[in-house]
C-alpha positions as CSV (number, residue, x, y, z in Angstrom):
1,X,0.0,0.0,0.0
2,X,1.4,3.4,-1.0
3,X,2.0,5.5,2.1
4,X,2.1,9.3,1.8
5,X,2.7,10.7,5.3
6,X,1.4,14.3,5.7
7,X,-0.5,16.7,7.9
8,X,-3.9,15.7,9.1
9,X,-5.7,18.5,7.3
10,X,-4.0,17.9,3.9
11,X,-6.2,18.3,0.8
12,X,-5.3,15.9,-1.9
13,X,-5.9,16.6,-5.6
14,X,-5.1,13.7,-8.0
15,X,-4.7,14.1,-11.8
16,X,-4.7,10.8,-13.7
17,X,-5.0,9.4,-17.2
18,X,-3.7,6.0,-18.5
19,X,-2.4,7.5,-21.7
20,X,0.6,9.7,-22.1
21,X,0.3,13.1,-23.9
22,X,-3.2,13.8,-22.4
23,X,-2.0,17.0,-20.7
24,X,-2.0,15.5,-17.3
25,X,1.2,17.2,-16.1
26,X,0.1,20.5,-17.6
27,X,-3.2,20.3,-15.6
28,X,-1.3,19.3,-12.4
29,X,1.2,22.1,-12.7
30,X,-1.4,24.7,-13.5
31,X,-3.5,23.7,-10.5
32,X,-0.4,23.9,-8.2
33,X,0.6,27.2,-9.7
34,X,-2.9,28.5,-9.2
35,X,-3.0,27.5,-5.6
36,X,0.5,29.1,-5.0
37,X,-0.7,32.3,-6.7
38,X,-3.5,32.6,-4.2
39,X,-1.1,32.2,-1.2
40,X,-1.9,28.6,-0.4
41,X,0.9,26.2,0.9
42,X,1.0,23.6,-1.9
43,X,3.2,20.7,-2.9
44,X,3.4,19.0,-6.2
45,X,4.2,15.2,-6.2
46,X,5.4,13.8,-9.5
47,X,5.0,10.0,-10.0
48,X,5.5,10.2,-13.7
49,X,9.0,8.8,-14.8
50,X,9.1,11.5,-17.5
51,X,9.3,14.0,-14.7
52,X,7.5,16.8,-16.6
53,X,6.2,18.3,-13.4
54,X,9.7,18.3,-11.8
55,X,11.2,20.1,-14.8
56,X,8.4,22.7,-14.4
57,X,9.3,23.1,-10.7
58,X,13.0,23.5,-11.5
59,X,12.3,26.4,-13.9
60,X,9.9,27.9,-11.3
61,X,12.5,27.7,-8.5
62,X,14.9,29.7,-10.6
63,X,12.6,32.8,-10.4
64,X,12.7,34.0,-6.8
65,X,9.7,36.4,-7.5
66,X,7.3,33.5,-7.9
67,X,5.4,32.0,-4.9
68,X,6.9,28.6,-4.0
69,X,5.6,25.2,-4.8
70,X,7.2,22.4,-2.8
71,X,8.3,19.5,-5.1
72,X,8.3,15.8,-4.3
73,X,9.8,13.5,-7.0
74,X,8.1,10.2,-6.2
75,X,10.1,8.4,-8.8
76,X,13.4,9.2,-7.3
77,X,15.2,6.2,-5.9
78,X,17.5,6.8,-3.0
79,X,18.6,3.6,-1.1
80,X,19.6,5.7,1.9
81,X,16.0,6.6,2.5
82,X,12.8,4.7,2.9
83,X,10.1,5.3,0.3
84,X,7.8,6.6,3.0
85,X,10.4,9.2,4.1
86,X,10.9,10.4,0.5
87,X,7.2,10.9,0.0
88,X,6.5,12.8,3.2
89,X,4.6,16.0,2.9
90,X,5.9,18.9,5.0
91,X,3.8,19.9,8.0
92,X,3.1,23.4,6.6
93,X,1.6,22.1,3.3
94,X,-2.2,22.2,3.1
95,X,-2.7,21.1,-0.6
96,X,-1.1,18.2,-2.4
97,X,-1.4,17.9,-6.2
98,X,-0.4,14.5,-7.4
99,X,0.7,13.9,-11.0
100,X,0.3,10.2,-11.4
101,X,2.2,7.9,-13.9
102,X,0.5,7.2,-17.2
103,X,0.3,3.4,-16.8
104,X,-1.1,2.7,-13.3
105,X,-2.0,-1.0,-12.8
106,X,-5.7,-1.5,-12.3
107,X,-5.3,-2.7,-8.7
108,X,-2.9,0.1,-8.0
109,X,-5.4,2.9,-8.7
110,X,-6.6,2.8,-5.1
111,X,-3.1,3.9,-3.9
112,X,-3.8,7.2,-5.5
113,X,-7.6,7.6,-5.1
114,X,-7.8,6.7,-1.4
115,X,-8.1,9.8,0.7
116,X,-8.3,12.1,-2.3
117,X,-10.7,15.1,-2.2
118,X,-10.7,15.6,-5.9
119,X,-9.8,13.3,-8.9
120,X,-9.4,14.9,-12.3
121,X,-9.2,13.1,-15.6
122,X,-8.1,15.2,-18.6
123,X,-9.4,13.8,-21.9
124,X,-8.2,14.8,-25.4
125,X,-10.6,14.8,-28.4
126,X,-9.5,11.6,-30.1
127,X,-10.9,8.1,-30.4
128,X,-7.8,6.6,-28.7
129,X,-8.1,9.0,-25.7
130,X,-11.8,8.5,-25.4
131,X,-11.4,4.7,-25.3
132,X,-8.6,5.0,-22.7
133,X,-10.7,7.3,-20.5
134,X,-13.7,5.0,-20.8
135,X,-11.7,2.1,-19.4
136,X,-10.1,4.2,-16.7
137,X,-13.5,5.5,-15.4
138,X,-14.8,1.9,-15.3
139,X,-11.8,0.8,-13.3
140,X,-12.1,3.7,-10.9
141,X,-15.7,3.0,-10.2
142,X,-15.6,-0.8,-10.2
143,X,-12.1,-1.6,-8.9
144,X,-10.9,1.4,-6.9
145,X,-14.5,1.9,-5.6
146,X,-14.6,5.6,-6.2
147,X,-18.0,6.9,-5.0
148,X,-20.1,8.3,-7.8
149,X,-22.4,9.9,-5.2
150,X,-19.7,12.0,-3.6
151,X,-18.8,13.6,-6.9
152,X,-15.0,13.3,-6.3
153,X,-14.3,12.4,-9.9
154,X,-14.4,15.1,-12.7
155,X,-13.5,15.1,-16.4
156,X,-11.7,18.0,-18.1
157,X,-12.0,18.2,-21.9
158,X,-8.5,19.2,-22.7
159,X,-6.8,20.9,-25.7
160,X,-10.2,21.3,-27.5
161,X,-10.8,23.0,-30.8
162,X,-14.4,23.8,-31.2
163,X,-16.3,23.2,-34.5
164,X,-14.2,20.1,-35.3
165,X,-15.4,16.5,-35.7
166,X,-13.1,15.3,-32.9
167,X,-14.6,18.0,-30.5
168,X,-18.1,16.9,-31.3
169,X,-17.2,13.3,-30.7
170,X,-15.6,14.1,-27.3
171,X,-18.7,16.2,-26.3
172,X,-21.0,13.3,-27.2
173,X,-18.9,10.9,-25.2
174,X,-18.8,13.2,-22.1
175,X,-22.6,13.8,-22.3
176,X,-23.1,10.1,-21.9
177,X,-21.1,9.9,-18.7
178,X,-22.7,10.1,-15.3
179,X,-19.4,11.8,-14.3
180,X,-19.3,15.5,-14.1
181,X,-17.7,17.4,-17.0
182,X,-15.9,20.1,-15.1
183,X,-14.7,22.4,-17.9
184,X,-13.2,22.7,-21.4
185,X,-9.7,24.0,-21.8
186,X,-8.7,25.2,-25.3
187,X,-5.6,24.3,-27.2
188,X,-3.6,27.4,-26.3
189,X,0.0,28.4,-26.7
190,X,-0.3,30.1,-23.3
191,X,0.1,26.7,-21.7
192,X,3.3,26.0,-23.7
193,X,4.7,29.4,-22.7
194,X,3.8,28.9,-19.0
195,X,5.4,25.5,-18.9
196,X,8.7,26.8,-20.4
197,X,8.9,29.4,-17.7
198,X,7.7,27.5,-14.6
199,X,4.5,29.5,-14.5
200,X,0.8,28.7,-14.5
201,X,-1.6,30.5,-16.8
202,X,-2.9,32.2,-13.7
203,X,0.4,34.0,-13.4
204,X,0.5,35.4,-16.9
205,X,-0.7,38.9,-17.8
206,X,-4.5,38.8,-17.5
207,X,-4.8,40.5,-20.8
208,X,-2.8,37.8,-22.5
209,X,-4.6,34.8,-20.8
210,X,-8.1,36.2,-20.5
211,X,-9.8,33.4,-22.5
212,X,-7.9,30.7,-20.7
213,X,-8.6,32.2,-17.2
214,X,-12.4,32.3,-18.1
215,X,-12.3,28.6,-18.9
216,X,-10.7,27.8,-15.5
217,X,-13.5,29.4,-13.5
218,X,-15.8,26.3,-13.4
219,X,-12.8,24.2,-12.5
220,X,-11.8,26.5,-9.6
221,X,-15.4,26.4,-8.3
222,X,-15.6,22.6,-8.6
223,X,-12.3,22.2,-6.8
224,X,-13.4,24.6,-4.0
225,X,-16.6,22.5,-3.4
226,X,-14.7,19.2,-3.5
227,X,-12.0,20.4,-1.1
228,X,-14.6,21.8,1.3
229,X,-16.5,18.4,1.3
230,X,-15.2,16.3,4.2
231,X,-13.9,12.8,3.4
232,X,-16.2,10.0,4.3
233,X,-15.4,6.4,5.3
234,X,-16.1,5.4,1.6
235,X,-13.3,7.9,0.5
236,X,-10.9,6.3,2.9
237,X,-11.7,2.6,2.6
238,X,-9.8,-0.1,0.7
239,X,-11.4,-2.6,-1.7
240,X,-12.1,-5.9,0.1
241,X,-9.1,-7.7,-1.4
242,X,-6.7,-5.0,0.0
243,X,-8.5,-4.3,3.3
244,X,-5.5,-4.2,5.6
245,X,-4.6,-1.7,8.3
246,X,-2.4,1.2,7.1
247,X,0.9,1.9,8.7
248,X,0.7,3.8,12.0
249,X,2.3,6.9,10.5
250,X,-0.1,7.1,7.5
251,X,-2.2,10.3,7.4
252,X,-5.9,9.6,7.8
253,X,-6.7,13.1,6.3
254,X,-8.9,15.5,8.1
255,X,-12.6,15.1,8.1
256,X,-13.4,18.8,8.9
257,X,-10.6,21.3,8.7
258,X,-11.2,23.6,5.7
259,X,-8.9,26.1,4.0
260,X,-10.9,28.4,1.7
261,X,-9.9,28.2,-2.0
262,X,-10.2,31.5,-3.8
263,X,-9.9,32.4,-7.4
264,X,-6.7,34.2,-8.3
265,X,-7.2,38.0,-7.8
266,X,-9.8,37.6,-5.2
267,X,-9.3,38.6,-1.5
């Protein structure tokens, strides 16, 4: 069982997709940057061997004017340290954004979903991506036992170009789901520029990123609601075939402590 020690009131946001190139790391880094821009103590944990999120963090750390994002490279292998020690989240952190690896084994999904306040699945407008997302959603509901009723799982239509056949196919697929479609993010060069400079789109000039920031408003509101919703026993339980007691030092995550999430630019 994956053990991520951390403070009791930690809010965990997990971004996952079984297919590479879905914009998973872009979504994770922009969420982390958005939280940092609003003054929230946030950590970004990178489980992806490609280490895209860690490269973003290195570029960000080079600019002392940017609010900090604590980085945890979960793929790093140091025989001098236990895995639990390497994954520990500092006590001052209140938000943890997890960039998962692309190919998570089905029975390993619960390692990431357990104790998560929000699960986000970015989906690109292509047949291959839609098929991969369909299988992942089924595995999350049937194997990892993610509760549909609690609304922890949301889908982000990513890199969309409206008025295209692939866009219409993606919208048709998402409309059939009983999973909430949180927002649509356009195919924008602002994300490319932000990634190259260790920024989020929330830290670009508002006049430059206006259209992108407008598309983020439903996602920010959805995250705020999810993070303010206390975890239930269903959110913390293991599937029957993995129902063992967690290590004594594993965070149970708070049931009631809330840190208000605000949109960038709000008081």
